[in-house]
N, C-alpha and C positions, 0 to 999 in steps of 0.2 A: 586464643582464649584458654586460660588455665582450667584445670578440672573443676575447681570449686565454682568458678564463674559459669562454666558450661552446665553444671548440675543445677545451679540456681536458675539459669535460663530455662532449662527443661521444667523445673518445679513451677516456675511462674506460668509457663504455657499450660501445664496440666491443671493448675488451679483455676485457670480461666476457661478451660475447654469443657464443653458439654458432651463431646463425642471423642473417644480415644480408641485407637486400634493398636494392637501389639503383635509383632511377629517375633517368634523365638526359634532358635536353632540349637545345635549341639552344645554351644557354649554354656547355656544355663544348666543343662544336664551334667556337663563335665564337672560343675561345681558340687554336684552330688556324688561324684565318683563314677559316673556312667562312662564307660569306654566308648569311643567313636564307632567301633566295629568296622572302621575303614582302614585304620593304620595297623601297625604291627601288633598293638594290644588287642585288636579285634580279630586277628587271624584265628582260625579254628581248624585243626588238622590240615594246615597248609592250604585251605580253601579261602579264596577271596569272596567277599559278599556278592560280587557280581556273578559269581559262578553258582550261587545258591538261591538268591532272591529273585527268582524269575518263574513264570508259569511253566516254561520248558523244563527247568530243573525239577520242579515239583511233579510234573507229569512223568519225568524220566525216573526219579528216585524220591518219592515222597518221604520215605523213612529217613534218608540222609538229610533232607531239608528240615524235617521235624526235629531230628537230633540236634541240628544247629540252633534252631529256635528254642528248643528246650534248654540248651546251654546258655543262650542269651537270657532267657527267663530266669534261670537260676542265679545269674549274675545280678540282674535287675531287682530280684526279690530282696536283695540285701541293701538296696538304696532307698533313700527317703528324700522328700522335697526339701530344698534348702531355703534360706531366707529370701532369695530372689523369687522363687515360686510363691511363697507366702505373701510377699509384697504385692505381687500382681493380683492375688485374690483380694487384698485390701483395696487396691486401685479399682478393681471391678466393682466393689461395693460402694466406692465413693462416686463413681461416674454415673451420669444420667444415661449415657449410651456407651457401651463398651463391647469390644470383641477381641478375643485372643486367637491368633492363628499360630499353630505350632507345626514345625516340621518334624518334631520328635515323636517317637512311637512308644516311649517308655511309660506313658500314663501318669507321669509325676505331676503335671498341672492339675489333672482331675483329682488325683489323690490329695493335693494341697487344698482343693476346694473350688477351683475354677469351674464355672458353669457355662459361661458364654464363650464357647470354645469350638474351634474347628481343628481337628487333628488330621491335617490334609494328607499325611502319609500313612494314616491308620494307627492302630493301637495293638501292641504285642500281647496285651491281656484280653483281647477279643478274638474269637474264632468265627469263621464263616463256613457254612456247609457248601460243598461243591455240588450238592444235589439240589436241595430246596432253597439255598441262598440265605437261610436265616443266620443272623449275627447275634452272638451271645457273649457275655463276659465269661472268662475262664481264667482263674488264677491258680490252677493246679500246678504245683512244682514238686516233683517232676510231673509233666503231663503224660498221659498214656499215649504210647506210640504204637500204632496209628490211631488217633482219636476219631471217634465216630459220632455222628449226629444222633441225638436221642429221639428226634422226631421221625426222620426218614432213614436213619442208619447210613447216610452217605458219609464220605470222607470229609473231615474238617481240615481247613487250611488256616494259617494265620491271617487275621484281618489286617493285612499290610498291603500297601500299594507297591507292587513289585516293578522291577525294570521292565519297560515295555507296556505297562498298564496305565490307564488313564485315571486321573484323580476323580473322586466322587463329585458328580455335578452339583449336589446340594452344598457340599463343602466349598466348592469354588464359588457358587452363587453367593453364599453367606460372606465369604472372604472379600469378594469384589464389592459387594454392597457396603461392607464396613470400611473398605479402603476409600471408596468414592465419597463417603459421607463424614469421614473423621476430620477433626481439626488438628489432632496430633497423632503421629504414627511413631511408635517406638520400635526400633529394630534391635533385638537383643540376642547376642551370642550366635550370630550367623553372618557369613560374608554376603549372603543374599545374591549369589551369583548363579544359582541353579534355578531354572524356570519350573513353575511359574513365579517363584518367590522373587526372582530377579526383576520382575515387572512391578512388584508391589510398591516399592518406594516411588518410582516415577508416576504411577497411577495416583497415589495420594498427593504427591507434590503438584501434579497437574491440576488437582482440584483445590489447591491452595493450602494444603495441610503443612504444618510444621513437622519436619522429619528429623528424628534424632537417632543416632546409632550408638549403641553401647556394646563394645566387643573387646575381647582380650587384646587383640592387635588391630591395627588399622587395616582396612580392606580397600579393594578397588573403588568402592562406593563412598569412602570416607570424605572425599572432596566434593561429592555431589549432594550430600545431605546438609541440613542447616547446622547441626551440631554433631560432632563425633567425639566420644569419650572412650579412652582405653582403660580397661580394668576388668575385674571379675564381676559377673552378673550378681553373684550373691552379696557383693559389697556395694555395688553401684545402685541397683534397683531399689533397695530399701531407702537409700538416701533421697530418692525422688519424692518420698512421701513425708519427709520431715518438714 
């Protein structure tokens, strides 16, 4: 199936669906110029993310971890939602039932206007108190190091799901509910190989949903979905609404 026919197939399914769920990953953010923070472009002072994004690293050297997150925040502060983000906001407004699940922590979906949203890996523009547990928005660039809670004066940490930590139960519940009830699942800008996201496509497909993958390159899941289209999210997603 060529790209035009594949996109028309997805458009037809979306037009008929009352319930749509979307999973997004780094690919949609890359179209806004967001680095992956995992490859060479994401290296900071020769540290790998795995060495800094963990509870042990924060306990050992919170200043170092916050300096890294401040660097990331400074980079992300220059980025804006792209047409792919905005198209998903329009899709949300068109659908009777809609839910967006993102693996991205850059906050661009919310900035674009997405409201029915689970940020399953957290949000870099939110902070959480290690003392009282309160979560608040914080867009300070640069952020004070070390930042303290205004309520209890405890040390704040990024509101990010770090290596070795569990995802928020409410986010998981909302995500699984959306996957089990959707008629169409769009997987955008992610290989979908990391759990729990790796289970999302099969869950929706087992419930009879039409599953479409839109990604820059083919993935190990491309042969398992109903339709797979290669290209940039900023170009492909708006075409689903035409």
